[in-house]
C-alpha positions, 0 to 999 in steps of 0.5 A: 931290768936285770943285773948289769943292764941285762934284761931277765925274761925269766919269771920270778921264782916262787918262794920256797914252800914248807910241807904241810902236815894235815892235822887230824881231829878224831871226833869223839863218839856220841855218848849214846852210840855203841862202840864200833868194833874193828873187823876181826883179824884172822887168829893164828892161835886156838880158841881158848877155854880159860882155866876159870871157865866151865862150859856145859853143852855142845861145842861144834867148830872148825877151829882148834880149841885149847881147854884149860877149864872144864867142858861137859857135854859133847865136842865135835871139831874138824880141827885139833882139840888140846886139853891142857894140864889142869883142863878137864873134858867130860864129853864124847869127843870127835876131832881131827886130832886130840891131844890130852895133857889134862883129863878126858872122861869120855870116848875120843874119835879122831880122824888123824891121831890121839896123843896122851902126854905124860900128864894126860889121863883118859878114861874112855875108848879111843878110835883113831888111825894113830895113837900115841901114849907117852910114858906116865900117861893114864889110859883106861878103856879100849883102843881101835886103830882101824883104818877108818876112824869113823868106824864104818866098815866098807 
């Protein structure tokens, strides 16, 4: 019976509920199981050869590379090679763009351009459609700015 003798036909209201926050318990990995690596995200920056790294052999790739250490051998990239101040490359280089602020000893072939910054030193031949040599840079060799950086004449 309702208040003041009236019949209340409505069902009773349920009690208010509190939101439930789930408690997550992370299971500890088994001591013998190797750690699981997260999927690699796309890197925005270049691959870095650190200042204390010496690499001997062939370097091939499709990502930009920044050399702060030393590479000896050959380099073939479809992206940019950048040699930082203090970096040394003793190799024949083929890349889309080559930027030298450190030292390169070897021939440089670029499909876009070769840039020698003021602190850069290059001993070898350059073959690229565009060559930029900043004041203060050191270059000893020959330069070829023919239309095709591959050197093949059609």
